[in-house]
N, C-alpha and C positions, 0 to 999 in steps of 0.2 A: 504494500500500500504506500502510495506517495503521501508524504506529510506536508507537501507544499500547497498552500491555498490555490484554488482553481481560478481565482479572480485577481486582477491587478490591484495594487493598493488603492484605497478609497481616496478620491480627490477631496480636498477641502473646499473646492469651489461650490457656490450655491447653484443647484440645478436650475436649468431654464424651465419655464412653465410647461413648454411642450414636451420636455423630457420626463415630467412627473406622470406616472401612470394614473389613468382615470380609475376611480373606484365606483363600483356599482353598489348602491345602498338602498335597502328596503326598510321603510319605516312602518311600524305597526304598534298598536296599543293593546294592552290586555284589558280584561273586563273592568270597567270603571275608570279606565285611563283615557287620555285624549292625546292623539298624535298630531293634532292640527297645528299647534304652535311649533313643534319640532319640525314638522314638514315645511312650514313656511320659512323657518330659519334656514334649513338645509337648502332649500331652493334659492334663497338669497345668496348663499355662500357657494353654490354649486360651481359656478364658472371659475372663480378664483381658486377654489379648492380642487379643481379637476374632479368633480363628483357628478355621477349620474344617479338621480334620486327618483324613487317611486314610493308609493304608499299603498298599504293594504287596509281597507276599512274595517276588517274584522279578522279574527284568527282563522276561520275556514278559508277565507280568500288568501290570507298569508301563506297557508300551507300549500295551496295550489300554485301560488306565484313562486314559492321556493322550489317546488318540484318542476316548474316549467322552464326555468332558466337559471344561469349561474349568478350568484351574488357574492360580493366580497365581504359585505358587512350587513348585519341586521341591527337596526337601532330599535330596541324594544322599550316602549314606555310602559313601565310596570304600573298596574292598577291598584285596586283596593287591597289585594293580597300579594304584596311584592315578593315575599319569600316563595310562594307557590308559583307565581309567574316566572321568577328567575329559574327555578328548578325545571319548569316545563320547557323554557327556551333552551336551557343548556342541554337537556336530553334530546330535544327536537333537532337542534343544529348538529349534534354529534352524528345523527342518522341522516343528515342532509348531504347529498352529493356535492362535492366541491368544498365542503367544510367552511361555510362562511363564519366569520368571527362575530361575536356578540358584544354590542355596546348597550348596556342597560341604563335607562334614565328614570329617575324617581324623584318625587317631591321632597321627601325627607329621608336621606340615606341613614340607616342605623349602622353601628359598628358591626353587629351581627351580619347584616346584609353585605357589608363591604368584605368581611372575612369569607363569607360563603362565595361571593363573586370571585375573589382572588383564588380561593382553593379550587374553584370550578374552571379556571382558565379563561374567565371573561376578559375581553380586551380592556374594558374600562367600565366603571360605574360612575355616571355623571348625575349631578343634581339638576333639577328644573327650577327656573327656566335655564335652558341650555346656553352655555357660554362658548363663544366661538373658539377662544384660545384653548379651552380644554378639549374640545372635539378635534381641533387641528393637531394637538399633541398626541392624542390617541391614534389618529389616522396616520400621522408621520411614523409612529412606532410600527404600525402595520405595514406601511410601505417599505420601511427599512428592513423589516424581517422578511418581507416577500422577496426582496432583492438579494438575500443571503442564501448561499447554497449550504446544505447540511453535510458535514463530514462525520461519518460514523465514528464513535469512540471505541477503541479496541478494548478487549478484556485484558487486564493487567495483573500479572502475578507479582506479588510483593512479598518480601521477607518481613513478616510482621512480628513485632514484639509488643504484645498488648495493643494499645491504641496507636502505636508507632509502626512505621513501615519504611523500608528502603526500596525505592523504586528508581529504575533507570538502567539503560543499556549503553550509555555513551562510553567512549574509551576512558574518559576521566574517572567515571564511576567504576568501571571494570578494574582499574588499578586499586581503587579503594577496597573493592570486594576481595581482591587477591590478598591484600595486606591484612584485612580483617580475618580471613581464613587462617593466615599464618600465625597471627598473634593471639587469637581468641583462646586457643587451647593452653596457653602458657599463663603463669601468674604475673607476667611482666607489667610494670607501670607503663601507661600509655599517655602520650600527649596528643590531643586532637586539636588541630588548628583549622580555622576557617572563619569566614565572615558570619555575622549574626544571621540566623535563619537558614544556614546551610545543612543543619541536621546533626550537630555535634552530640546532642544528648541521645539521638536515635542510634548513632554509632556506638556510644558508650553502653547503652542498654543491650545492643546486639553482642558486643564483646562479653558483657556480663553473662547473658543467658547461654552463651556457647563456651564458657570457660569453666575452670575448676572451682570458681566461687559462686556458681549459679544457684546452689542450694541456699545461699545466704541472701540477705536483703540488698536491694539496690537503693542507695540513699544519695539524693542529688542536692547540691547546695549551689545557689547562684551567688558568688562572692560579691558581685557588683550590686546586688539588691539588698544587702544587709549592711547597716552602718558599721564602720570600722571598729567603733568601741564595743560593739556587740558580737562581732564576727568571731573573736577568739573564744568567747563563751559558747557560741553556737557550735563551733567545731569541737572544742575540747571538753565542754561542760564546765561546771563550777561547783564548789562546795558551798554549803549554807554559810552565810556571813562573809563570803569572799569580797563583796563590795556592797554598797548601799543598794538595797532592793533585792539582794540575793537571800530570800527568806527560806528557800529550800534548796536541796541539792538538785542539780540539773545534769542529766546525762547528755553528752555532746554527740555530734554526728559520727565521729570516729567509733565511739562505742555502739551507737545505734546500728551501724553497718555490720558490726560483729565480724563474722567470717565471710561477709559478702563484699560488695563493691561500694566505694565512696567516690562519687563523681563531683569534682570541684570545677564548676563552670566559671568563666571569666576570672581565672586565677591571677591574671596580671593586675587586677584591681586591688589586691591586698597590699598592706604596708610591708616594708622590708623586715620589720621586727616580727611580724606574723609569718612571713616567708621563712625566717630562721626556725621558728617552731615547727612549721610543716616539714622542713628539711630534717630536723631531729626525729620527728615521728617516722618519716620514711626510712631514715638510716637505722635507727635503733629499734624500730617496730614497737614503740611504746609511747605513751602520752602521760601527762599529768593534768588533772582538772585545775582550772583557775582557783587559786586559794588553797590548793591541796598539796600534800607532799607524797602521796601514794603513787607509785609507778604502776601504770596499767598496761599490760601487754596487749597488742592488737594484731589481728591476723586479717587485715583488710587489703583488698586490691585497690589501688589508687589509680583513677583515670582523671586527668586534668584537661581542661579545654580553654582556649582563648581565641579572640579575634584579633589580637595584637601580634606584632612581630617581636617575639621575645628577644631575639638576638640584638635588635635595635634598642630594646628596652634595657638590655644589659649594658650596652655602650653608654646609654644615658644615665646609668646608675639607678634605674628604677626597678630592676629585677636581678635577683642573685644568680650568678653564673653557676654556682654549685647546685642550687635547686633545679635550675634548668636541666642540667645533665642527669640529675636523679629522676626527673619527670620524663624526659625525652629518651627513655630506653628504646621505645618505638614511637615514631611520630607519624601520624596520619593527617595529611592535608586534604581538606574537603574542597572541591571546586565550587565556585559560585554557580548560580543557576544560568547565568549568561555563558558560562564555559561548557555547559552540558548539552548544547544543541537540542536534538529532538526529544531529549528527556522531558522537556517542557510539555510536550504533547502527552507523553505517557503519564506524567505527574498529574496533568489536568484530568485525564481519563480516570486515574486512581481516585482523585479527590471528588470528582463528580459522582463516581460510584459510591464512595464512602458517605457523602452527604445526602445523596438521593435515598439511600437506605435509611439514614437517620431521620429524614424529614418526610418519608413516605412518598417520594416522587419517582416517576419513571422518565429518566432522561437517557437518551441513546446517542445523541450527536451534539456537535458544536458547530456553529456557522463558520464559514470561511472568513468572514470579516471579524468575528470575535477572536478566532485563532490568530489572525493577523495582528490584531491589537495586542494580544498577549505576547506575541513574538517581538513586537516593536518596543515593548516596555522595558525600562532599565532594571527593574527588580532589585531595588536597593535592599529590600528585606528578604530576598532570595526565596527559598521554598516556603518559608513561613508566610511571607506576604502572598505568594500564589495561593496557598491554602486558604487564607482569609478571603481573597478575591473570589475563589471558586465557591466557597461556602455561601457567600452573599448571592452569587449568581444562581445557585441552586435554589435558595430560599425564594427568590423573586421570579424564577422561571415559570412561564405559564403553559408551556407545552413540553414536548420531548427533546427540544433543542435549546442549548445555551446560546443566546444571541447577544450581539454587540450592545444593545440597549440595556442589558442586565449587568454589564460591567460598570465599575465605578467611573464617575465623571473624570477622575484623574487619568484614567487610561484612554477614554474616548476623546479627550481633548489634546492628546499628545501628538497625533499624526503630523499636523503641519509643522510643529516645533522641531521635528527631527530633520526637516529639510532645508533649514535656513543657514546652513554652515558651508564653508568651503570644504576642501578635501573630499569632493564627490558627494557633498550633502550629508556626510556622516559625522556623528559625534564620537569622541572617545568615551569609554565607559565612565571615566571620572566626570566628564562634562555632562553626560546624560544623568548620572546619579545626582550631581549637584543641582541640575535643573529640576529634576523630579522632586527632590527634597524641598526646594524653594517653592514649587507649585503646591505641594501638600501643606507646607507651613502657611502659605497664603490662604489656602482653603480652610484651615483651622484657626485663622486669625492669630497665628503665632503661638498657639497653645502646644507646647512640646509633647505633653502626655497624649493628647488626641492625635497629633501627627505621628508619634511613635506607634500608636495602635494601628493606624491606617497602613503604615509602612511595614508593620510586623516585626519591629525591632525594639530592643530595650531603650528606654529614654536616655540612659547614659551613653549608649552607642550613637544615638541621634545627636546628642549634645557634642560629642567628640567630632562627628562628621560636620556639624555646623561650624565648628571652629576651624576644621581642616579646610573647608570650602569658603570660609569668610562670610557665612550667611547670618 
């Protein structure tokens, strides 16, 4: 199967009126409803909107008109029993040749009716009196979807560890798999390096479940997320009275891991003093709780991870060289999503399947334009960001295909921006990343926490990248 979109990149130019396909619309009212006002409005907007409009005076006539010709859209004015009317129209149009889409119009939409319409795949639920901008928005979504070709999503076999999975067939990931296979069976300390969102914890868990410590616990600590003055106690525990507020003994993460695996993520974010204590624990295979004098032996496998260049940090005096060599017995470098080629398509298929099962959806394809937008994106947050984007798309999907309109605005607004550069119209990865971060920060009005959530990265990572790019 070719993974290349079948259509050329979408132009940012506004389409000419004659290029916009005409839509055939049938307007009909349920019992107690009136389609007169809607019909009058649609006929006024028909020419500018490239619409061909007709009306059915009653439901029996509507059924005959639906059977007699092909319609793109049915605008149904719901009557005195809007829930029943909506269910009837959804069932009827599913059995109608050509599959016209439904726009429901009602005087007073309720939350329950909106939820039922969304779940049933209704194109839109509009309130009366009809507003032109709302109708245009719904019809534009339909036109956009109609012009997109569906690309079937393949079945993806993933190496799953609980809710985590390794997916990909690229040469870069094949090297990762080979190294994982070699190191997993040993008790060696492992250093996993890679940008935020590349899957460092997934790799650590995979090593754990395939290694000699698999029977023990897997304990993960994000060193960047815990304040420095609390991190020592979190890792090593403390005795009662060790400091103000230490009212009971606390068992630290080293002891919690027991004979299992301790995963220290973002290890470069800890102080030199704490690095010295980690080094002693690794060398001597023992720890002491804060405020205690008892030596506690440990039999834990240590896996550390970072998105920093530790050798550069050593040169700058921010990371201990002796700890680096203790941690980097085996080093696994994870590629960015941009380096993984068509793994993006496989990951997309995997996440669509995962979230479709979770949310009770049946999704079998992605449109060519949606896939093109995914491929053009910089993916600052790597696989984690892609996962967040696909989850959102699955939630808002209205049929069996993920479409461009269901992707975040940040992705849909990027296409023209990538073509305003020299060097053949291409950006470097750093330039694309900086531009995308700036766009997301603008979208969140400078709120770093909200921007980090959209990007799928830790706020500390985002702050560092903002400094790096002068944002």
